[in-house]
Every structure is written in structure tokens, then in C-alpha cells.
N, C-alpha and C positions, 0 to 999 in steps of 0.2 A: 410305357406310358406315355399318354397324348401333354400336349403342354397345356390345354384346356385343364387336365383330372392334377395336374399339380399343380394352377395355379388355384385352384378350389379349392387343394390341402393346403398350398401353404393359407392362402385368408383364413380358413377358418381355425388355423391354430396359432392365429396370427391374434382373428378373434379372445380368441380362447385367453392368450396372452396379454390382449388389452386390459378383457374383463379384470383378472385375476390383477394386475395392476392398478385398476381403478377401484377395487374393493379395499385397498391400500387404503390409510387414511392421509395427509399429506405434513408430514413433521410440520414445517414452516407452518400450515393451516392452524394444527395445534394450539402453536404457539404465540399466533396470533404475528406473525411480522412477516415480512419480506423475505426474498430471499435472498436483497443484500444486505439483510443485517450483521452486524455486526459482533463476533462473543459478549460485547457489551448488552450490546440490546434484546440480545437473543435470555442472557442471563437475569436480564431487570423483567423481561418478558416473560420467564417464567418463574419469577418470585412473584409477579403480581398475582399468579395464575393459582401457584400455590395455596397465597395466604385464602383465597376465595374456594381453590375446588379441595383443597385437601381431607384425610376421611376424617381427622379431629373435629375437623367448624363442620363436619353434613356426617352429626355421627349414626340420622334415621332416614341416611340413602343408601341401598344395599350397594350400590353402583359406583359410588362413590371409592374406593375401591382402583376398580378395576380402570377409571376414567383417570384419574390420576397417575397410573400405571402407564398408559398412554405418553402421559405430557412428560412426564417420570423421563421416556424411554425417551422421546422428539428431544428432550433435551439435553442429554447424555450421550445424544448422538452429533447433535449440531454444533454443540462447544468443542469438538472433540475436530480440529483440522482434518485429520484421515479418512475419518469417521464420515465424515461431512462431504467430504470428496466421495469418495464408493455412495454417500445414499443419495447426491445430487450424478451422477451417473447411472448407476441402478440400480434407484430404489432402494426396498427395506430387499427384493431379491442378492442386492452385492453385501447385505451386513450378515448373514445368513450362516455367516464360518466366527462373526463374534458375541461373548459372554453378553447372555441378554442383563446380567446385571441383579437376575437372580429375586427379582421384586419388592425389590428393599427402596427405605425411604427413609428419611430423616422426618423426626417430627417436626408439627406446627412450628413449635419455638424455636425450632433450629433455623427456619425458614425466613423466620419474624427479625429477633436478634442476631445470628451469627453469618447469613450467608448474606454475600458478597456487601461489604463492609462501605467501601467506598464508591460505588458502584452510581450513585445521585448528589457525586458532589464533583461538580461543574472542573474547579482548582486542581482536583486532584486527581493524576493519567493512572485512569487499569490496565497495566501491559501483560501480554501474555508472548506467549512462545514467540510468537509472529512478529512483533514489533518488540521486542525487549534493548536486539542488540540496536536497530535502528534510531531507537529514539537514544541509547546509550552512546554512542556512537557520532551524533547529528555535529559536535562542535557546544551545544549547551550543555550549560550541567547541572545534573538532577540529584536528586535525596531519593531515596527507591526504600519503601516501609514495604519488606515481604515478612508478610504475618496467615496466617493458618486460621482456619475457622470456630475450632475450638478451642484455641489459645484464650486464657482468660487477660493474660499479659496483654496481647492485641487489642481484644475488646476495654481494656484501662486506657490505652495507650490511642483508641481512634477519635478520639473528641479533640485532643489537645493535637490531636493530627493536621486534623482538618480545620486550624484557628489560626496553626503554623503552617501550614497551603495557604489561605491567606493574605497569611502577612507576609508572606512572603512571591507571592502572584507574581508572575513577571518576574523576576531575581534571577528564580530557579524553580526549575520543573522540579513541581511534588510528584511522582509514582506511589504506585500498590500491583506489588505482585503476589496475587491467591494461592500460596504453596497447593494448597488445596486443591484447585483445576489442575496446576501451573508445575506438578510433583516435578519432572522430568526438566525443567529449566533450574527451579531453584537446585537441585541436586546440582548441576552442572555451575552453576552459582557459586561450591560451598557452604550455601544452607544449612546448617544442623543448630539451626536453636534461634525460637520467633517471641518478638518481634525482633528480626536482625535489619537494621540500618545503615546504608550504604552508599559514596557521598560517586557518582559515575561523572570522569569528564571524559573525552575523548584526547587520548596522548598521555595519561596517568590513570597508576593503581589505584581500582577504587577501595575507596577509603571506609575501614566500617565505624560509626560513631560507640562512642563506650558510655558516655556521661550519663546524667539524670535527664527524666525522660519529661521536664519542664519546659511550656513551648519559647522562651527566653536563653534557658538552655541549648536548645535547638536550632534558634536562630543565632545564638552566635558560634557555633560551630561551624553550621551553612555557611557565611557570612567570610570566614577562616577561606575561604576557597573564590567569593569574587576579588579576583587581583585587577580590575579595572581602576586607574588611577583614577583618581580627582585631586586635580592640582589648585596650588594654593598662587595665587594673580594676586603680581605687585610691580612697585612702579621700577623693576631692574626684567620682568620677565613678559609682561601684559602685552606689548607691541606685538613677537616674537614671536610667543605662544600662539598668537591668533591669524596671523599672519600664515605662520606656519601651515596651520590648520584649513585653513582657509585656502589656502593655494593647494591643497590637495581634495577639496569639496565633500570638507569638513566644520559644519558648524558647531556653538558652541554654546552650553546653555551653563549661566555661567548666573547665584545666587552671590546676592548682597547684600553682607553683615554691618546693620548700621545699628546706633543707638536705640532706636525706635524702629517699630516694625515687627514684623514673623520671619524670623531668617530661616533656611531651613536648617533642620539636625545633620551632624556629622554623618548618623546612617545615615536614613533619607537621600545623599549625597550620596553616597555611595550607592546606596541602590540602585538610585537612578543615573550614575555610572557602569553597571553592572549590564541594567537593561535598555542601555543603547550605545555599548558599546563595539567602536568597528563605526558608527553613522554616527554620534555627536558626543563630542567631549565636556567634560562636566567638571567647571569651578567653580572656586568661590575669594570672595574679598573681602579682608575687614577693611570696613572702611575708619575704624578708629584710628587705625597706623597707619593709613591710602589714602584720607580725608580726601590730600590735592585732584589721588587718583579716581576717586569718588564721585568727586563734583567735575572732573572731564568726563565722565558719563551722564553728567546730572542725575544723579541720584542722591536721594538725600534722608529715605527711609528704607529701611529692608526690602528688601525687594526679589525676586527672582524674574530673570531673564533671555529668550532664547535669540541666539544671531546666527541667522544664519550664513552659508560664506556667502561673503562679497556683502554686506546688509551692515547700514552705516547710523552712529548717530542723526547724522544730518537726514534722511530720508525715514524719519520718524514710522514711520507705517513698516519698514521693512523688518523691522525688532517684536518682538513676541513678549508680554510682560503678563508673566502667567499674576491671576487669582488666587487659585488655588497653593496649598500646602501638602492636599493630598496625592500621593507619590504614581498612585495608576490613573489619574489623572492630566495630573507637567506631561506624562509618558507619553501618554492616549496625544494632546494637545502635540505635542511636538513632531509626534507621528506621524499626525493628521496636516503639520510643514513642509516633510522634507519633500523632497522631490521624488516625482512617480519613477516607474520604473522606463530606464527606452526606449523609448516610443522605437518596430521598427514598421516599412511598410513595405508594400510590394515592390517601389523603386530601387531601397536600401536593404532586402534581406539576405539577397542571396551576397552579394560582395561583401558583408558582416558575418557573416556564417559562413565562407567557404574554409575559411582558412584555423578559422575557429572557438572553442570548445562556444555554449552557450543554454543556458535555462529558456526559453522561451512562455512566458505564462501567453494562451489563448485565450481572449476573455470575449464577450458577447455586449461590451457597450457598456456592462453594470459596474457597480462598486462594491466594495461590501468589507468586512471588518478585514477579510482575511487577505485584501486587498494591501492595506497597511502594513499586515504583517508579511506578506511578499518583499518590504522593503531593506528586511533585514538578510532577505537571503543575499545580497550584491557581497554585505561582509561575512556573511560563512561559508560563502563560498571560494573567497576571492585566494584562500593557498591553493587551491586546487586547479586555481587558472579556468575558473569557468566564471563568464558573463551574463549580465543578466537584462533580459529585455522583454516588450510585451508588443501584443499584438491587436489588435481590434477587430474582429472580426465582421462586426458592423459596417464599418469601413472600409475594410482590406480583404469582401467579404472572396474573390477569388482567390485570395492567397488562400486560404483557409478552405475552399471545394478544393485547390490542390493534395493537399496532405486529407482528403476527407475529415476534419474535423468541423464535428456535429455541434458540437458546446464546449464549455469551458473546459476546460484539461492545461495539463502542465507537459512540454516535453522537451528534450534533451537530445539536443545537438551537438553531434562529438569531432566535430574540427576536419574531420572527410566530404564539405559539403553539405548540402539543404536537405538528399534524399539518406542519406544514415541518421538514422532519430531513433528515439523508444518516445514512449507515450507514457508519461507514469497514470495507474490503476489505485495507486494509495487512497489511503487517508488526505485528505486535503487540509495534513498540519502541515507547520515548518518541518523536526525534527521528521517525518518521514519524507517530504521531499526533499530534505537535504540528503539523505540517506541514500534517497535513491538518483539522486543528480551525481552522486560523488560514485555508488557503480558501477550503471549506465555508460560512466566517460570510461569507465575501465575495462567494461565488459564489452559483449561483438557480441549483443541482438541487435536487429536490426527489428523498427518497425513498417510490416510488410502490406503492401497494394497490388490491386492490379500488376498496375506498374510494374511491377518487381518480386513477383513471385516466380522462384523458381519450376520454373514449369520445362526450361530446353536439355536439363539433366546432365551436364556439364558437371556442376558440381552437387557434394554431398550437403544436402541442407534437413536441419534438425526446425520442423518447422510445429510449433502450438497452434494449436485453435481453440481461442477462448472466446470466452462471454468477459467482460466484465466488470456484473455483478454475479459473478459464480465466484462465492469465498475461498472455494479449493483451488479457484485460479491464479488468484490476485497471490494465493499462498509461493504457487509453482516456481511466480517468475525470476523473483530472484534465485529461485538454485538455477534456471535454466543461466540466470548471468555466470553463477560459480562455476559451470560447469562450461560455458563460451568462451574462458580467459581458460580452466584445465585444455581446450580443444582447441585454440585457436591456431589457426592453417590448415586445421586437419575435416574442419567442418564448418561451417558456417549456420548461425540461429534466426528464426526468424519467429515473428509471433503476426499470427494475424487475426482481427478482433472480427466475430461473426455474428454480432450485431450491427456493423456498417457492410460488413460485406456477404452478406446472406450468400449471394448467388456460388461464389468462388468458395465459396465454405456446399456447398447445397452439390457439388461441383462433387466435391470426396464423403459424399457421406458422411459428412459429422451430423451427429444428431446428440451427442454427448458434449460437456465441455470438463475443462480440458480435454481435446480430447489431442496424444503429443504423435507427430507422424516421422519416419525419415525414408527419404525418400536421397534415394543409393543409387542415378545416372537411371535407368528403368524400372526400378524394386521399389517397393514404396513397402515402409513395413510401421506398424505403428506399436507404440509405446506402451506398454499397460504396468508398468513394475514403478515401484515406490516414488511416492514425489520427491524426488530429493539431487541435489548433484549427484553424491556416490553413484545411486539407481541409474542415473543418467550413463554416466559413463561408463558401469562394468556393463549395459547392457549393447552400445556401444562398441565398447571391445571383446562382445563375447565373435569368437570363431562361429564362419558361418555364417554372416550378419545378410549374406547376399541373397538369403533366401528371405520369405518373410516368417518372422518371428512369432514363434507362440502355436501349431502349430492349426489348429481350427479357428479362433479366437483371432485371428488377420483376415481384411479381404485377398480374393484369391484373385487373376485376371482372366477373365473369358475372355477365348475368342473362336471364329467362326471356323467351322475345320475345312480347310481345302485355302485359309489364309490367314497361316499361320503367318507369313514370310512380310505378309502385308502389314502384318497387323501390330510387331517388332519394329515393321519402317517408323509404323504411328505411334509406338510408345518410345524411340530413340530422339522422334521428331518431334516430341512433347504433347500429343493425342494420349486424354483418358478414354482409354478401351473401358464397355460397362463391368461394376464387378457387381459380385454375389458374396457375401456372407458365408465359409462355409458351414456348415456344423459337422456331427459323426455321419460316416457312414461311410459304405464301403464302394459307394457309383464312384468311378472315374469317366460317368457321362449323364451331360446331360439332355432328357432327350430335346424334339424340338421343340421354337423356341414360340412359335406362334408366325416364323417369317418364310418357313421351306427350308429356316438352315439349320445346321445343328454346333451344340458349343460343347467343348470337355474341356475338363477343367489343365491346366499349364501346370499345375503349382505339384504336381507326382504327388505326394505323398499324403495321405490324409479324405481324400476326397470330398464329396459334398452327398449331403444328402438325399435324397430316392426325392425329398420335398422342400425344396431350398424356399430357404424364412427371408422378408425384406428385402426386395429384389431391387427398390426398383430397375427393370433395367433402360439402361438409355444409349441413346445409336455414340460414340467414336464421336468427341468433339474440341475444338483447340479451345487452349488456356486461355483465358485474355496475354 
């Protein structure tokens, strides 16, 4: 068949496929969310639509049932990480083998009163399967409520849990897990009754709460796990305590309790000690028994003051006196006056990071509330021997450009030089950043760029082509880290951001994310299994990985007849030969390509279809 006829056939079939895909409604547009939306945002969007579009609210609309079924189907897919990954990669076609839900949905009252109980509460973190372990292993103290939407006692607890969360905001992280949406997670944690309330902290076994559900009882139980010390200061210890802290770069928050004025309550002092643990020491002084000592601090009435390292009463401007008794307001004032992260520049970057682990915050001049929270990272990552610094990309643009950093981000450098690092693509919240940093320094995943892309074929590499906006991509990254630990010394792991390196991704015909490819010398294999560390390990250990896996679903190398030897040299030398997606059919030969040459399938089994689709053909070209 002449090549022109083949191409016409390809275009006709391709046009049909495009028309078919475009006729399906986009699930993200149906829910009115972006492709970057979190599970919580998707749930909130669905609830808003459910309250408006539900057939119970539109009894005279004959199309209401069908319209709402579409929205329900979109929600059922996008709330599930695995289904969402298939949908993002293949569209509705990728969901054909999945159960369609049978056209069922809940009543309007269910969506109004029982669905997403805590989604609108800022002080409560709704956790799901994707971020639960990262949260409870971050080093922060968590109190988690496992609930079920139809559980009457869960709904009775909800108002109290909200008030409790406001009371403990900043002291203990308050979480909630919807076991209706996260049944697998709840089963794995041994949850068999609702509500179940558990305290979590890294290094200790989860502790279940069995008391009554009054706010005071919950607070008393939670505060048992806030172990931070509040020191009573007196003549015999005050100067040694302060000097010892100052010498290690830690300041003091001291409340002076005199006969007049307002002194911070014991509970408030304990809360502040927990909130500022590792950053500031908290103490108090009884001026009724330490009158001379309080006089030496020039204190005549009850007050609270923050003494940064090196501060002195001789320099009044160095001491910050608090005007509030509110825990959160005092905490905010202290955090604002703590020193910023260590600034790294082009001149100091290489020497500082050459042999030490670092978490680096790359910013573009802006200061946010999050930047104050980042000050906690130094204390929370101290045990992992990770230092913390920042780079201002407006001041040191050349440094940021060299790492292809185009927007604010967090990166972890693993102590093996400035080129072995990994960029964080998860949530910009403290517990997620901490978990990422600890995982990253232990794993062997590298952020790839054109300069270090594995194009020479000397070592086997697993490369994950991804886009940061893609939720399944982000869900895969922790699994890659786990697999990289298991396969250390056997295979290298890297990730390539296709939103930054479009040309490089285009060279490998990457059209969907995530696309995970194994480069094994001159062979290239796409992994299409389950997005888990176990799935990746199982695939890599398959016998015969030396040839493309998956039959007709992988890219085949096509080379010109008579040029096999030369093309093999090109492949071994790091050149990329044109590829075509192999479809079904017995033909082992592709007709003229329009340039006078003939092409044939080097892959052997499977063969090409008579009208190969999704060419496009390119000349062999050197990789960057």
C-alpha cells in the first residue's frame, strides 16, 4: 500500500478517535474544578453541585436524573486515586472495565447533612489515603477522628470536634478521616467502630481515646501528650538557663506573674511550649517569691516578654513585650520575630551543599504566612540531620535558572553535591514537606534535567515523565521513592517535569502523565502496571525485560532497511530513532515512508497494523 494511502487511513481513523473523545464530557469541567484540584476541593465542588442539581430539588425537570448521574459519576472517578489516574491518562475509555455504580445516588438530605462533615473547617485537616502516613509520621502531634457519614454519634460529636480544633489550633494537629471514602485506609488502621479517636506521633504507638466527648475531656487527654517543658525560673537557675539557650541560638518566652496585671495561665504556657518546641523555651517567674529578680528585669506588674538570643534589658528594643493574652496571637508575634532561614547565594551554594543534606526554599521575593511556618523546619528536621536554607530567585536568578526553577518550590539536596536533588510537588503544608524531606534523603530519586538525562544507555534507569498538576503523578512519587530504596545499586530512578522540559518529553512521544519508562541500555520499556512500589518491583524483576513489555502496547523501534547496523550504533550511542505505536495485525513490514526507504519492525512478535496510527515520524536526533 502506498504511504500516502496509509497516511490518509491513519488520519481518518485518528479523526474518528478525536471526535469520539471530544464527544465525552470532561469530568473536571462537570465538577467545575481544575485538574490540579485536591480530593477535598473535588468533594466540596461535588457537594455544591449536589445541593443545586439533585433530582429531589428539581422534581419538574425530566433531565435532572441523567444530569445528576453524570456529575455523580465524575465525582466517583475523581475522588479515587486509581480511577483518576486512568481517567487522566486514557479518558473514559480507560474506565470501561470499571463498575459504573449502577445509577445510584444518595438523597438530597444526605448531601446536605452527612456528606463531607469537616470539609469547610479550616482548623481540621481532612486526611485521605494519599497523605495520612505523611501527616502522622511528620513529628507533629495529631489527634484524628475516624468517622462514617451515616453514623449518628459521629454527627453528634462534630460541633464539639470543631470547637476542640479551634481550642487546640497550633498545639495539636486535628485531623478527620471519612471512612466512607477511605474504607481501605480505615481497615488498615484497625478502625471497626465510629467515631474512633486516636492520638498519633512519630515514634509512639497510636493511643485511642475512650473518655466522654466533652471538649474539656478531649483537651485534657490531648494535653497529656504535649511533653514540652515549661520552666519555673528563680534566682538559682535563671541566668544559667537563659545563657545555655542563648548559646545554642534559642530564645526565651517568659511570663512574669506579679500581684497586679494579667499572668498567662498554666494551660496557656503549656500550649505555647508545645507550639514553640525546639524554637523558643517557655518559662515563668513568680514575682511574689522572686521580687528582687523581677526588679532586676524591671518588671512591676504581670507581663509576658520574648527575649531573642543575645537580647539584653540594657537594649530595650531587643525585647518584645506582649500586649495580648491570646495563645495564637502570642505565637504569631514570636514567630514573626524569629530569625529567617539561612540565606544561600550563588557564591555560598556549592560549598554549603557539597557534603551536607539541605532543604532549600526557593522563593521569588514574596513573604507569606507559610514562610513563617518554614522556620519550624530547622527544629523538626534536626534529628534527620537536614539543614534548612532559602534562595531568593530575584536576587540569584542565575542560580535558579541553572536548576530550571521557575516558581516558588521546596527542594531537598541529598548531600551528594548540588546536582543530586529532588523537588517537592506535594501540598505546601508543613507535615507534607517534613515527610517529603525525610523520604527524599533516604531514597534515590533524582530530579532530571537535560544535563543529567540518562541518554547514554550505560546504566538502567527508571524515568517518570510527569506533570506537577496531575494528582496521579503526585501520588506515584512516594511509591517511586520506596522502589528506589529496594533497587538501590541495580537501577537508578529519576523524574522529569514535562511542563518545564517540554522538548525532551516530546522527543519521547510523551502524551499522558504519568508515563513511566525504563531505559535498559538500548531498550525502552513503558510500565503500565499498578502505581505502587510493589507493582514497579514486580515488573522490573520480570524475566525477559530485555524486550518491550506488553506486546502491542509499547513503542517499537523502527529503522530503515539496509541501515540496521548504523541505526544500532546510533541507539547505542544515545540517538533516538523514530518510533511508532504498534497496533494489532500480522504485517511485519511497513510500506514506503515517502522518502524512498522501507521500514520494518525490529521487535519481532506482534507486528504492525496495516495503517499505523499516531506517527508522527521524526529523524533520529541527538538527545541533549
